[in-house]
C-alpha positions in Angstrom: 16.1 233.4 99.0 18.1 234.4 102.0 20.5 237.1 102.8 24.0 236.5 101.7 25.1 237.9 105.0 22.8 235.6 107.0 23.3 231.9 107.5 19.6 231.2 108.1 17.5 229.8 105.3 13.8 229.8 106.4 11.7 232.4 104.7 9.5 234.5 106.9 5.8 233.7 106.9 3.0 236.1 107.7 1.3 235.1 111.0 -2.3 234.1 110.9 -4.4 237.2 111.6 -6.8 237.2 114.5 -7.4 241.0 114.1 -6.0 241.6 117.5 -4.6 245.2 117.7 -1.9 244.0 120.1 -0.7 241.3 117.6 -0.7 243.8 114.8 1.3 246.3 116.8 3.9 243.7 117.8 4.6 242.8 114.1 5.7 239.3 115.3 6.6 236.8 112.5 6.1 233.1 112.7 7.5 230.1 110.9 5.4 227.5 109.1 4.7 225.7 112.4 3.3 229.0 114.0 6.4 229.3 116.2 7.6 232.9 116.8 10.7 233.7 114.9 13.5 236.1 116.1 13.8 238.3 113.0 16.3 240.9 111.8 13.9 243.9 111.3 16.1 245.3 108.5 15.2 242.4 106.1 12.5 240.2 107.7 14.9 237.2 107.7 15.4 235.0 110.7 18.5 235.9 112.7 21.6 233.9 112.0 21.6 230.5 113.7 24.3 228.1 112.7 22.3 225.2 114.2 19.2 226.0 112.1 21.4 226.2 109.0 23.0 222.8 109.7 19.7 221.2 110.4 18.2 222.6 107.2 21.0 221.1 105.2 20.4 217.6 106.5 18.2 215.1 104.6 14.5 215.2 105.3 12.9 212.1 107.0 11.1 211.1 103.8 14.1 211.7 101.6 15.6 208.7 99.8 18.6 210.3 97.9 21.1 212.9 98.8 20.7 216.4 97.5 23.3 219.2 96.9 23.8 221.7 99.8 25.7 224.3 97.8 23.9 227.7 97.5 24.0 230.1 94.5 24.2 233.9 94.8 21.6 235.8 93.0 22.1 239.0 91.0 19.5 240.8 93.1 21.0 243.6 95.3 20.3 243.3 99.0 18.8 246.4 100.6 19.9 247.4 104.1 23.3 245.6 103.8 26.4 247.3 105.0 28.1 246.2 101.7 26.6 248.0 98.7 27.5 245.1 96.5 25.8 242.4 98.7 23.2 240.2 96.9 20.7 237.7 98.1 21.6 234.0 98.1 19.2 231.2 96.8 18.5 228.1 98.9 20.3 224.9 98.0 18.3 222.0 96.6 18.4 220.4 100.0 17.1 223.5 101.7 14.3 223.8 99.1 13.3 220.2 99.6 13.2 220.6 103.3 11.1 223.8 102.9 8.6 221.9 100.8 8.5 219.1 103.4 7.9 221.7 106.3 5.1 223.3 104.3 3.5 220.0 103.5 4.0 220.6 99.7 6.2 217.7 98.8 3.3 215.8 97.0 5.0 213.6 94.4 8.2 215.6 94.4 11.2 213.4 93.6 14.7 214.2 94.8 16.2 213.9 91.3 13.9 216.8 90.2 15.1 219.2 92.9 18.0 220.8 91.1 15.7 221.6 88.2 13.0 222.9 90.5 15.6 225.2 92.3 16.9 226.4 88.9 13.3 227.3 87.8 12.7 229.1 91.2 15.9 231.1 90.8 15.2 231.9 87.2 11.7 233.1 88.1 13.1 235.4 90.8 15.7 236.8 88.5 13.0 237.5 85.9 10.7 239.0 88.5 13.6 241.3 89.6 14.0 242.5 86.0 10.3 243.4 85.9 10.7 245.3 89.2 13.6 247.2 87.7 11.4 248.0 84.6 8.6 249.3 86.8 11.0 251.3 89.0 12.5 252.9 85.8 9.0 254.2 85.0 7.8 255.1 88.5 11.1 256.4 89.8 13.3 257.3 86.7 15.9 259.2 88.7 17.4 255.9 89.9 20.1 253.9 88.3 19.7 250.2 87.9 21.0 248.0 90.8 24.3 247.1 92.1 27.1 249.4 93.4 24.9 251.5 95.7 22.6 253.1 93.1 19.2 251.9 92.1 16.6 249.7 93.7 17.4 246.8 95.9 15.3 244.0 97.4 15.0 244.9 101.1 12.9 242.0 102.4 10.2 239.6 101.5 7.4 237.8 103.3 5.8 234.5 102.5 2.0 234.7 102.5 1.0 231.2 101.5 -2.6 231.4 102.5 -3.3 235.0 101.2 -4.4 235.3 97.5 -3.3 238.4 95.6 -6.3 240.2 93.9 -5.1 238.7 90.5 -4.9 235.1 91.9 -8.3 235.6 93.6 -10.0 236.6 90.3 -8.2 234.0 88.2 -9.2 231.2 90.7 -12.7 232.2 91.5 -13.8 233.7 88.2 -11.8 231.8 85.7 -11.3 228.5 87.5 -7.5 228.6 87.5 -5.7 226.5 90.1 -4.6 228.2 93.3 -1.0 229.5 93.2 1.7 227.3 94.7 3.1 230.0 97.0 3.2 233.7 97.4 6.0 236.0 98.5 5.6 239.8 98.8 8.7 241.8 98.1 9.7 245.1 99.6 12.0 247.3 97.4 14.4 249.8 98.8 15.0 252.8 96.6 18.3 254.7 96.6 16.9 257.4 98.8 16.0 254.7 101.4 12.3 254.7 100.7 10.7 251.2 101.3 8.1 250.3 98.7 6.0 247.1 99.2 
């Protein structure tokens, strides 16, 4: 995901914790190479950088076939945007491939599979958002559902690739399930401005 109003495409990643009070207080974010990221504090996304966008749309060093660079808008409303109808934008197959390469998760990934992988990623996010709306309807029934200013919106998200959720921890260590591929924690903004992680 990225903001439809931002031209950056890297997802924010939680910095490794050294339990330093100073680091916790600074709330600094890092990319997958542990480099500090200049972030927009309203949505946790890297600040717009046309050079980064252009670089992230170029083929990866290991890549053998070209991939599409067109991005698809989601139906997920973007919290904190000046435009009440703004939505998040999904990464292109090229951006997704480059993200896998940066994270060391290419494995046996083939370029010809990337459009399907991105379609599955996007579909999973859309389904997850529908579940968020179902939960919000129960927990906060006074809100309407979604676009046009009313209802919950996705304010920001953070990649936590090395942190297991309680459910993933139990499934892996008690039931022997494989570790999850990735993790992103979402923060939902309610119509009254409340931020709910």
